[in-house]
All heavy atoms as an XYZ file, in Angstrom:
806
protein
N       0.775     -1.194      0.021
C      -0.036      0.052     -0.034
C       0.870      1.248      0.020
O       0.575      2.203     -0.742
C      -0.913     -0.019      1.177
C      -1.750      1.108      1.385
S      -3.211      0.989      0.275
C      -4.206      2.235      0.985
N       1.928      1.239      0.798
C       2.811      2.465      0.920
C       3.518      2.670     -0.406
O       3.646      3.786     -0.883
C       3.744      2.254      2.107
C       2.949      2.321      3.397
C       4.774      3.378      2.132
C       3.776      1.959      4.607
N       4.011      1.583     -1.038
C       4.725      1.759     -2.258
C       3.830      2.320     -3.382
O       4.269      3.161     -4.103
C       5.271      0.373     -2.676
C       6.376      0.013     -1.627
C       5.914      0.419     -4.064
C       6.880     -1.423     -1.854
N       2.608      1.891     -3.451
C       1.645      2.366     -4.407
C       1.373      3.851     -4.207
O       1.369      4.602     -5.184
C       0.330      1.535     -4.415
C       0.596      0.128     -4.907
C      -0.715      2.186     -5.325
C      -0.514     -0.876     -4.691
N       1.162      4.231     -3.005
C       0.849      5.626     -2.643
C       2.098      6.461     -3.038
O       1.988      7.582     -3.612
C       0.463      5.821     -1.160
C      -0.846      5.170     -0.904
C       0.452      7.232     -0.781
C      -1.172      5.099      0.574
N       3.312      5.958     -2.756
C       4.484      6.768     -3.017
C       4.788      6.823     -4.502
O       5.338      7.833     -4.982
C       5.679      6.141     -2.248
C       5.603      6.417     -0.808
C       6.810      5.967     -0.015
O       7.672      5.292     -0.580
N       6.866      6.305      1.212
N       4.378      5.822     -5.239
C       4.556      5.882     -6.716
C       3.609      6.977     -7.291
O       3.904      7.718     -8.169
C       4.287      4.573     -7.417
C       5.395      3.543     -7.210
C       4.948      2.159     -7.744
C       6.614      4.027     -7.899
N       2.377      6.965     -6.810
C       1.440      8.035     -7.229
C       1.952      9.413     -6.898
O       1.851     10.318     -7.675
C       0.046      7.750     -6.656
C      -0.592      6.431     -7.246
C      -0.934      8.877     -6.914
C      -1.841      5.927     -6.573
N       2.450      9.577     -5.667
C       3.009     10.837     -5.199
C       4.152     11.198     -5.982
O       4.376     12.394     -6.288
N       5.010     10.240     -6.378
C       6.149     10.540     -7.270
C       5.782     10.983     -8.648
O       6.504     11.804     -9.227
N       4.649     10.574     -9.095
C       4.155     11.033    -10.411
C       3.686     12.470    -10.395
O       3.574     13.165    -11.450
C       2.984     10.173    -10.859
S       3.470      8.557    -11.367
N       3.493     13.035     -9.145
C       3.154     14.521     -9.105
C       4.365     15.326     -9.485
O       4.208     16.581     -9.653
C       2.677     14.888     -7.682
O       3.708     14.638     -6.754
C       1.412     14.115     -7.309
N       5.549     14.775     -9.518
C       6.743     15.545     -9.930
C       6.729     15.835    -11.452
O       7.400     16.811    -11.846
C       8.036     14.798     -9.587
C       8.423     14.824     -8.135
C       9.616     13.923     -7.916
C       8.667     16.235     -7.620
N       5.970     15.117    -12.185
C       5.884     15.328    -13.662
C       5.298     16.744    -13.897
O       5.899     17.545    -14.631
C       5.149     14.199    -14.368
C       5.888     12.909    -14.227
C       4.914     14.553    -15.817
C       5.158     11.706    -14.650
N       4.067     17.079    -13.430
C       3.620     18.435    -13.677
C       4.398     19.472    -12.874
O       4.386     20.735    -13.240
C       2.136     18.452    -13.224
C       2.015     17.212    -12.346
C       3.128     16.272    -12.733
N       5.095     19.061    -11.823
C       5.875     20.038    -11.013
C       7.024     20.671    -11.842
O       7.265     21.822    -11.788
C       6.480     19.326     -9.768
C       7.479     20.235     -9.085
C       7.103     21.193     -8.169
C       8.885     20.322     -9.217
N       8.247     21.831     -7.785
C       9.318     21.334     -8.418
C       9.786     19.602    -10.047
C      10.712     21.660     -8.305
C      11.128     19.919     -9.942
C      11.555     20.957     -9.045
N       7.557     19.819    -12.809
C       8.684     20.400    -13.611
C       8.190     21.583    -14.477
O       8.829     22.522    -14.577
C       9.246     19.308    -14.503
C      10.168     18.385    -13.828
C       9.848     17.049    -13.623
C      11.412     18.816    -13.339
C      10.721     16.204    -12.950
C      12.257     17.968    -12.685
C      11.896     16.659    -12.416
N       6.945     21.415    -15.052
C       6.438     22.509    -15.843
C       6.137     23.707    -14.989
O       6.388     24.917    -15.373
N       5.513     23.470    -13.816
C       5.245     24.611    -12.920
C       6.507     25.307    -12.399
O       6.567     26.504    -12.292
C       4.351     24.103    -11.757
C       3.979     25.214    -10.707
C       3.027     26.186    -11.416
C       3.262     24.566     -9.568
N       7.556     24.510    -12.133
C       8.764     25.089    -11.651
C       9.389     25.985    -12.746
O       9.972     27.022    -12.462
C       9.763     23.990    -11.198
N       9.295     25.535    -13.951
C       9.863     26.397    -15.029
C       9.083     27.639    -15.286
O       9.654     28.698    -15.553
N       7.795     27.530    -15.125
C       6.931     28.745    -15.338
C       6.843     29.642    -14.074
O       6.348     30.720    -14.206
C       5.544     28.323    -15.717
C       5.437     27.587    -17.090
C       4.006     27.074    -17.331
C       5.823     28.554    -18.213
N       7.293     29.182    -12.963
C       7.155     29.959    -11.777
C       7.947     31.238    -11.725
O       7.609     32.209    -11.071
C       7.590     29.082    -10.512
O       8.972     28.830    -10.595
N       9.008     31.339    -12.562
C       9.724     32.521    -12.679
C       9.027     33.652    -13.352
O       9.464     34.758    -13.382
C      11.111     32.246    -13.322
C      12.007     31.395    -12.552
C      12.211     30.047    -12.847
C      12.637     31.939    -11.431
C      13.065     29.314    -12.076
C      13.444     31.171    -10.640
C      13.673     29.826    -10.957
N       7.924     33.334    -14.051
C       7.039     34.378    -14.603
C       6.420     35.284    -13.590
O       5.876     36.342    -13.916
C       5.995     33.754    -15.524
C       6.578     33.106    -16.732
S       5.374     32.212    -17.746
C       4.287     33.573    -18.193
N       6.505     34.886    -12.254
C       5.949     35.738    -11.215
C       6.792     37.034    -11.047
O       6.364     37.969    -10.439
C       5.880     34.993     -9.908
O       7.128     34.625     -9.501
N       7.939     37.022    -11.740
C       8.829     38.226    -11.659
C       8.680     39.088    -12.870
O       9.533     39.951    -13.114
C      10.302     37.835    -11.487
C      10.560     37.212    -10.121
C      10.933     35.905    -10.007
C      10.487     37.942     -8.943
C      11.253     35.306     -8.820
C      10.715     37.408     -7.737
C      11.121     36.055     -7.696
N       7.659     38.825    -13.715
C       7.529     39.626    -14.976
C       7.108     41.083    -14.749
O       7.402     41.951    -15.556
C       6.507     38.909    -15.908
C       7.146     37.748    -16.567
O       8.361     37.557    -16.514
O       6.358     36.979    -17.208
N       6.331     41.333    -13.679
C       5.865     42.660    -13.443
C       7.003     43.577    -12.928
O       7.964     43.100    -12.338
C       4.735     42.695    -12.413
O       5.269     42.140    -11.170
C       3.553     41.889    -12.903
N       6.946     44.801    -13.179
C       7.980     45.713    -12.708
C       8.040     45.736    -11.182
O       7.037     45.660    -10.508
C       7.574     47.123    -13.232
C       6.626     46.826    -14.356
C       5.998     45.545    -14.013
N       9.216     45.821    -10.643
C       9.478     45.825     -9.253
C       8.985     44.604     -8.496
O       8.753     44.684     -7.275
C       8.921     47.091     -8.646
C       9.460     48.395     -9.123
C       8.829     49.570     -8.466
C       9.372     50.832     -9.094
N       8.731     51.966     -8.497
N       8.828     43.484     -9.174
C       8.377     42.285     -8.561
C       9.444     41.636     -7.656
O       9.046     40.995     -6.694
C       7.946     41.249     -9.593
N      10.636     41.896     -7.936
C      11.677     41.325     -7.016
C      11.751     42.039     -5.669
O      12.365     41.522     -4.739
C      13.120     41.540     -7.685
O      13.316     42.886     -8.004
C      13.168     40.654     -8.936
N      11.107     43.224     -5.593
C      11.061     43.876     -4.300
C       9.868     43.514     -3.444
O       9.785     43.835     -2.252
C      11.097     45.405     -4.494
C      12.334     45.854     -5.119
C      12.322     47.345     -5.345
C      13.551     47.834     -6.048
N      13.610     49.235     -6.346
N       8.963     42.651     -4.051
C       7.736     42.201     -3.307
C       7.975     40.884     -2.619
O       8.816     40.085     -3.121
C       6.519     42.225     -4.206
C       6.173     43.565     -4.799
C       4.963     43.465     -5.678
C       4.659     44.889     -6.253
N       3.581     44.809     -7.207
N       7.261     40.574     -1.594
C       7.489     39.313     -0.891
C       6.716     38.148     -1.532
O       7.245     37.044     -1.488
C       6.957     39.531      0.555
C       7.096     38.310      1.507
C       8.586     37.957      1.651
C       6.444     38.574      2.796
N       5.511     38.324     -2.148
C       4.726     37.252     -2.602
C       5.424     36.448     -3.687
O       5.356     35.261     -3.618
C       3.338     37.801     -3.104
C       2.603     38.475     -1.924
C       2.480     36.734     -3.732
C       2.217     37.479     -0.830
N       6.064     37.084     -4.692
C       6.696     36.213     -5.695
C       7.834     35.355     -5.103
O       8.001     34.214     -5.545
C       7.302     37.266     -6.668
C       6.460     38.422     -6.542
C       6.050     38.503     -5.060
N       8.537     35.865     -4.116
C       9.602     35.055     -3.503
C       9.006     33.912     -2.751
O       9.577     32.840     -2.758
C      10.417     35.924     -2.584
C      11.317     36.845     -3.378
C      11.186     38.200     -3.541
C      12.455     36.517     -4.165
N      12.118     38.741     -4.339
C      12.993     37.735     -4.698
C      13.165     35.377     -4.365
C      14.093     37.695     -5.541
C      14.266     35.381     -5.191
C      14.682     36.607     -5.742
N       7.925     34.148     -2.039
C       7.254     33.053     -1.286
C       6.733     31.996     -2.262
O       6.822     30.742     -2.010
C       6.095     33.563     -0.437
C       6.507     34.402      0.739
C       5.279     34.967      1.498
C       7.342     33.575      1.739
N       6.208     32.459     -3.393
C       5.758     31.474     -4.384
C       6.834     30.630     -4.977
O       6.782     29.403     -5.031
C       5.017     32.246     -5.550
C       4.581     31.363     -6.598
C       3.479     30.512     -6.463
C       5.148     31.430     -7.903
C       3.056     29.690     -7.488
C       4.734     30.631     -8.951
C       3.700     29.729     -8.673
N       7.991     31.237     -5.258
C       9.112     30.537     -5.755
C       9.664     29.566     -4.723
O       9.970     28.408     -5.019
C      10.253     31.507     -6.223
C       9.830     32.341     -7.376
C      11.571     30.777     -6.488
C       9.778     31.556     -8.662
N       9.746     29.992     -3.485
C      10.231     29.081     -2.394
C       9.274     27.930     -2.204
O       9.748     26.809     -2.092
C      10.295     29.922     -1.136
C      10.676     29.058      0.032
C      12.023     28.543      0.171
C       9.754     28.650      1.023
C      12.355     27.824      1.214
C      10.127     27.847      2.060
C      11.442     27.429      2.173
N       7.981     28.164     -2.273
C       7.015     26.997     -2.071
C       7.081     26.078     -3.221
O       6.960     24.843     -3.039
C       5.630     27.542     -1.903
O       5.177     28.204     -3.002
N       7.262     26.582     -4.434
C       7.303     25.627     -5.598
C       8.547     24.785     -5.536
O       8.535     23.583     -5.771
C       7.244     26.442     -6.936
C       7.616     25.580     -8.094
C       5.895     27.066     -7.096
N       9.698     25.429     -5.235
C      10.997     24.656     -5.209
C      11.194     23.829     -3.964
O      12.109     23.014     -3.902
C      12.110     25.564     -5.548
C      12.243     25.899     -7.041
C      11.687     27.052     -7.512
C      12.879     25.005     -7.869
C      11.716     27.313     -8.820
C      12.974     25.277     -9.201
C      12.361     26.389     -9.706
N      10.394     24.007     -2.933
C      10.546     23.226     -1.758
C       9.722     21.936     -1.858
O       9.894     21.004     -1.076
C      10.093     23.962     -0.487
O       8.751     24.313     -0.576
N       8.847     21.816     -2.826
C       7.993     20.636     -2.983
C       8.818     19.308     -3.135
O       8.389     18.344     -2.475
C       7.007     20.821     -4.189
C       6.083     19.635     -4.352
C       5.050     19.487     -3.464
C       6.188     18.856     -5.425
C       4.147     18.449     -3.593
C       5.269     17.778     -5.590
C       4.274     17.598     -4.660
O       3.400     16.549     -4.781
N       9.821     19.195     -3.933
C      10.570     17.942     -3.972
C      11.199     17.551     -2.586
O      11.252     16.403     -2.313
C      11.666     18.169     -5.054
C      11.184     19.261     -5.835
C      10.321     20.091     -4.950
N      11.609     18.560     -1.819
C      12.158     18.276     -0.545
C      11.046     17.802      0.424
O      11.323     16.929      1.311
C      12.879     19.517      0.026
C      14.078     19.917     -0.783
C      13.959     21.038     -1.594
C      15.219     19.200     -0.748
C      15.050     21.425     -2.330
C      16.317     19.581     -1.522
C      16.238     20.683     -2.319
N       9.897     18.275      0.262
C       8.740     17.820      1.074
C       8.384     16.399      0.732
O       8.196     15.539      1.599
C       7.533     18.747      0.874
C       7.822     20.074      1.434
C       6.243     18.134      1.501
C       6.751     21.129      1.105
N       8.505     16.061     -0.545
C       8.285     14.654     -0.993
C       9.308     13.714     -0.380
O       9.014     12.688      0.258
C       8.226     14.502     -2.460
C       6.948     15.167     -3.017
C       8.271     13.074     -2.919
C       6.907     15.135     -4.574
N      10.573     14.122     -0.511
C      11.681     13.265      0.022
C      11.569     13.169      1.513
O      11.792     12.011      2.062
N      11.337     14.180      2.202
C      11.266     14.127      3.681
C      10.084     13.299      4.176
O      10.197     12.566      5.147
N       8.929     13.447      3.491
C       7.781     12.699      3.992
C       7.905     11.230      3.638
O       7.492     10.369      4.461
C       6.478     13.225      3.396
O       6.517     13.087      2.042
N       8.552     10.888      2.541
C       8.746      9.479      2.276
C       9.814      8.856      3.140
O       9.698      7.731      3.568
C       9.180      9.331      0.767
C       8.010      9.545     -0.188
C       8.235      9.519     -1.536
C       6.749      9.757      0.237
C       7.170      9.699     -2.422
C       5.726      9.987     -0.665
C       5.952      9.945     -1.950
O       4.881     10.155     -2.825
N      10.809      9.618      3.471
C      11.807      9.155      4.445
C      11.147      8.828      5.767
O      11.395      7.878      6.443
C      12.929     10.157      4.558
C      13.906      9.759      5.601
C      14.939      8.900      5.550
C      13.950     10.275      6.956
N      15.601      8.811      6.734
C      14.993      9.670      7.634
C      13.205     11.224      7.677
C      15.350      9.948      8.918
C      13.546     11.433      8.984
C      14.616     10.845      9.612
N      10.273      9.823      6.229
C       9.570      9.700      7.515
C       8.617      8.541      7.488
O       8.408      7.797      8.405
C       8.884     11.005      7.864
C       8.517     11.051      9.313
C       7.207     10.847      9.764
C       9.330     11.260     10.430
N       7.245     10.943     11.129
C       8.515     11.172     11.581
C      10.647     11.502     10.593
C       9.027     11.341     12.841
C      11.202     11.639     11.840
C      10.349     11.622     12.972
N       7.988      8.298      6.315
C       7.029      7.203      6.158
C       7.722      5.908      6.337
O       7.241      4.962      7.030
C       6.355      7.205      4.831
N       8.878      5.745      5.740
C       9.598      4.478      5.849
C      10.215      4.286      7.291
O      10.268      3.116      7.788
C      10.675      4.335      4.745
C      10.052      3.914      3.498
C       9.945      4.760      2.385
C       9.510      2.690      3.132
N       9.287      4.043      1.385
C       9.023      2.803      1.824
C       9.252      1.513      3.779
C       8.370      1.771      1.157
C       8.608      0.442      3.157
C       8.175      0.638      1.813
N      10.579      5.352      7.862
C      11.090      5.278      9.270
C       9.931      4.834     10.216
O      10.190      3.986     11.065
C      11.588      6.626      9.724
O      12.714      7.013      8.921
N       8.737      5.386     10.033
C       7.649      4.952     10.944
C       7.135      3.559     10.564
O       6.662      2.857     11.440
C       6.457      5.907     10.776
O       6.107      6.087      9.459
C       6.850      7.332     11.355
N       7.276      3.175      9.253
C       6.871      1.864      8.851
C       7.780      0.779      9.526
O       7.362     -0.211      9.975
C       6.904      1.705      7.306
C       6.572      0.343      6.817
C       5.272     -0.097      6.793
C       7.542     -0.552      6.374
C       4.903     -1.377      6.379
C       7.252     -1.773      5.974
C       5.938     -2.220      5.964
N       9.140      1.106      9.505
C      10.085      0.134     10.163
C       9.891      0.047     11.670
O      10.222     -0.972     12.255
C      11.477      0.606      9.844
C      11.889      0.502      8.400
S      11.742     -1.168      7.858
C      12.298     -1.007      6.206
N       9.322      1.080     12.258
C       9.085      1.000     13.715
C       7.721      0.352     14.025
O       7.462      0.176     15.153
C       9.171      2.433     14.348
O       8.090      3.225     13.873
N       6.998      0.029     13.003
C       5.743     -0.702     13.156
C       4.444      0.075     13.149
O       3.384     -0.427     13.300
N       4.546      1.402     12.920
C       3.417      2.279     12.871
C       2.927      2.430     11.383
O       3.299      3.385     10.747
C       3.697      3.581     13.532
C       2.419      4.370     13.792
O       1.349      3.994     13.373
N       2.617      5.483     14.573
N       2.094      1.545     10.951
C       1.607      1.540      9.578
C       0.734      2.633      9.189
O       0.798      3.259      8.148
C       1.038      0.142      9.185
C       2.063     -0.973      9.385
C       0.523      0.151      7.824
C       1.559     -2.359      9.273
N      -0.221      2.975     10.120
C      -1.113      4.104      9.831
C      -0.427      5.389      9.711
O      -0.746      6.258      8.806
C      -2.173      4.208     10.945
C      -3.165      3.045     10.906
C      -4.224      3.241     11.940
C      -5.207      2.096     11.949
N      -6.225      2.202     12.962
N       0.579      5.642     10.552
C       1.390      6.868     10.402
C       2.200      6.905      9.081
O       2.361      7.913      8.413
C       2.357      7.004     11.538
O       3.088      8.178     11.498
N       2.709      5.694      8.724
C       3.443      5.657      7.434
C       2.560      5.939      6.237
O       2.989      6.547      5.286
C       4.098      4.230      7.292
N       1.314      5.470      6.257
C       0.345      5.779      5.190
C       0.042      7.231      5.165
O      -0.037      7.873      4.108
C      -0.892      4.853      5.336
C      -0.559      3.395      5.052
C      -1.985      5.418      4.441
C      -1.713      2.453      5.350
N      -0.070      7.914      6.314
C      -0.299      9.345      6.380
C       0.858     10.079      5.717
O       0.661     10.993      4.900
C      -0.577      9.752      7.853
C      -0.470     11.243      7.970
C      -1.519     12.057      7.564
C       0.611     11.860      8.525
C      -1.479     13.403      7.672
C       0.688     13.272      8.640
C      -0.337     14.029      8.245
N       2.031      9.749      6.161
C       3.293     10.487      5.637
C       3.428     10.207      4.174
O       3.935     11.088      3.419
C       4.522     10.094      6.439
C       4.525     10.732      7.740
C       4.368     10.170      8.956
C       4.663     12.131      8.070
N       4.369     11.059      9.951
C       4.607     12.277      9.415
C       4.865     13.270      7.288
C       4.672     13.503     10.066
C       4.977     14.483      7.854
C       4.900     14.588      9.311
N       3.019      9.026      3.702
C       3.142      8.748      2.257
C       2.081      9.521      1.435
O       2.269      9.910      0.303
C       2.955      7.267      1.987
O       4.008      6.558      2.503
N       0.927      9.815      2.116
C      -0.160     10.516      1.423
C       0.012     12.003      1.475
O      -0.691     12.711      0.686
C      -1.506     10.116      2.044
O      -1.676      8.743      2.006
N       0.876     12.533      2.323
C       1.036     13.958      2.434
C       1.333     14.735      1.125
O       0.700     15.708      0.837
C       2.116     14.267      3.521
C       2.283     15.746      3.876
C       1.028     16.346      4.531
C       3.507     15.865      4.775
N       2.333     14.245      0.327
C       2.575     14.924     -0.933
C       1.339     14.952     -1.915
O       1.172     15.960     -2.624
C       3.712     14.181     -1.577
C       4.373     13.475     -0.456
C       3.273     13.173      0.537
N       0.625     13.931     -1.870
C      -0.566     13.925     -2.727
C      -1.585     14.916     -2.331
O      -2.169     15.600     -3.105
C      -1.200     12.485     -2.803
C      -0.220     11.464     -3.401
C      -2.495     12.481     -3.621
C      -0.568     10.012     -3.283
N      -1.785     15.057     -0.998
C      -2.667     16.023     -0.415
C      -2.201     17.447     -0.774
O      -2.983     18.288     -1.066
N      -0.935     17.674     -0.586
C      -0.352     19.008     -0.873
C      -0.485     19.311     -2.410
O      -0.796     20.495     -2.767
C       1.084     19.086     -0.521
C       1.438     19.210      0.935
C       2.964     19.112      1.135
C       0.857     20.511      1.486
N      -0.342     18.332     -3.269
C      -0.515     18.504     -4.712
C      -1.952     18.886     -5.015
O      -2.188     19.842     -5.788
C      -0.057     17.304     -5.440
C      -0.136     17.379     -6.935
C       0.716     18.107     -7.640
C      -1.244     16.831     -7.600
C       0.619     18.233     -9.041
C      -1.376     16.948     -8.969
C      -0.452     17.652     -9.709
N      -2.917     18.154     -4.451
C      -4.320     18.438     -4.700
C      -4.613     19.893     -4.190
O      -5.343     20.636     -4.875
C      -5.214     17.382     -4.057
C      -6.718     17.806     -4.084
C      -5.026     16.059     -4.779
N      -4.183     20.249     -2.992
C      -4.427     21.587     -2.492
C      -3.831     22.652     -3.418
O      -4.540     23.650     -3.664
C      -3.870     21.662     -1.076
C      -3.907     23.060     -0.476
C      -5.170     23.506     -0.026
C      -2.845     23.828     -0.406
C      -5.266     24.854      0.511
C      -2.937     25.171      0.159
C      -4.173     25.678      0.582
N      -2.579     22.511     -3.802
C      -1.981     23.478     -4.699
C      -2.715     23.538     -6.050
O      -2.931     24.604     -6.592
C      -0.523     23.120     -4.952
N      -3.186     22.426     -6.544
C      -3.910     22.390     -7.823
C      -5.199     23.171     -7.637
O      -5.554     24.012     -8.581
C      -4.265     20.949     -8.183
C      -5.011     20.789     -9.514
C      -4.389     21.060    -10.718
C      -6.349     20.488     -9.435
C      -5.113     20.925    -11.970
C      -7.083     20.400    -10.622
C      -6.479     20.596    -11.800
O      -7.206     20.497    -13.003
N      -5.897     23.010     -6.527
C      -7.190     23.775     -6.311
C      -6.879     25.262     -6.155
O      -7.642     26.097     -6.671
C      -7.888     23.195     -5.112
C      -8.469     21.795     -5.209
C      -8.997     21.320     -3.887
C      -9.537     21.715     -6.305
N      -5.792     25.645     -5.543
C      -5.430     27.018     -5.411
C      -5.143     27.621     -6.764
O      -5.547     28.736     -7.100
C      -4.224     27.207     -4.426
C      -3.655     28.647     -4.514
C      -4.683     26.908     -3.011
N      -4.353     26.872     -7.572
C      -4.013     27.384     -8.942
C      -5.293     27.505     -9.836
O      -5.447     28.490    -10.570
C      -3.014     26.507     -9.583
C      -1.682     26.644     -8.903
C      -2.838     26.812    -11.109
C      -0.630     25.670     -9.230
N      -6.208     26.576     -9.693
C      -7.460     26.676    -10.448
C      -8.260     27.884    -10.053
O      -8.834     28.617    -10.863
C      -8.306     25.387    -10.252
C      -7.741     24.300    -11.076
C      -9.738     25.636    -10.717
C      -8.413     22.963    -10.898
N      -8.316     28.178     -8.731
C      -9.048     29.314     -8.235
C      -8.371     30.710     -8.494
O      -9.014     31.735     -8.404
C      -9.341     29.194     -6.781
C     -10.154     28.035     -6.353
C     -11.622     28.240     -6.535
N     -11.991     29.399     -5.721
C     -13.054     30.100     -5.876
N     -13.918     29.737     -6.796
N     -13.377     31.099     -5.166
N      -7.032     30.670     -8.738
C      -6.354     31.937     -8.814
C      -6.766     32.887     -9.901
O      -6.742     34.054     -9.718
C      -4.831     31.671     -8.839
O      -4.462     31.032    -10.025
N      -7.156     32.405    -11.172
C      -7.578     33.351    -12.159
C      -8.809     34.172    -11.714
O      -8.881     35.305    -11.983
C      -7.858     32.508    -13.363
C      -7.047     31.252    -13.169
C      -6.978     31.011    -11.724
N      -9.769     33.517    -11.039
C     -10.941     34.217    -10.614
C     -10.563     35.148     -9.452
O     -11.134     36.227     -9.375
C     -12.016     33.236    -10.167
O     -11.595     32.483     -9.028
N      -9.631     34.805     -8.643
C      -9.199     35.715     -7.615
C      -8.425     36.950     -8.128
O      -8.590     38.052     -7.677
C      -8.267     35.000     -6.627
C      -8.909     33.935     -5.738
C      -7.875     33.177     -4.954
C      -9.981     34.493     -4.815
N      -7.694     36.742     -9.247
C      -7.022     37.912     -9.820
C      -8.018     38.805    -10.543
O      -7.817     40.041    -10.492
C      -5.989     37.394    -10.820
C      -4.784     36.623    -10.312
C      -3.911     36.121    -11.423
C      -4.000     37.600     -9.422
N      -9.059     38.334    -11.111
C     -10.048     39.193    -11.748
C     -10.797     39.948    -10.749
O     -11.141     41.125    -10.962
C     -11.001     38.326    -12.553
C     -10.523     38.069    -13.974
C     -11.555     37.398    -14.802
N     -11.029     36.097    -15.180
C     -11.588     34.999    -14.954
N     -12.682     34.853    -14.364
N     -10.969     33.833    -15.364
N     -11.067     39.429     -9.492
C     -11.790     40.059     -8.549
C     -10.930     41.268     -7.914
O     -11.514     42.267     -7.483
C     -12.248     39.159     -7.414
C     -13.297     38.214     -7.809
C     -13.615     37.266     -6.622
C     -14.577     36.198     -7.068
N     -14.853     35.265     -6.019
N      -9.618     41.077     -7.847
C      -8.800     42.126     -7.258
C      -8.573     43.317     -8.145
O      -8.095     44.308     -7.639
C      -7.477     41.480     -6.851
O      -6.703     41.102     -7.978
N      -8.931     43.258     -9.385
C      -8.695     44.416    -10.320
C      -9.701     45.472    -10.166
O     -10.736     45.338     -9.779
C      -8.666     43.986    -11.782
C      -7.450     43.139    -12.075
C      -7.411     42.751    -13.517
C      -6.153     42.022    -13.844
N      -6.113     41.609    -15.226
């Protein structure tokens, strides 16, 4: 079960590569490098692979100690973060139109 969940979570890195490449477009506006939001966005996008690696390491550590439910939770964490980020990205065009 844990291996299947981790394989599915590893597949979330495929769309991450595209998002990571396009994330630098947050600096397209003038004076964007002086604002905090684009930097936080870049940091959150590029920290995602480290979150995957850390949660999978923690999942296997808890699995080896015998706590299977906790291992399943840590294995599912990257998938949950991916779904949350996907929903935020889907909602962002409507949020940008409302702020104008």
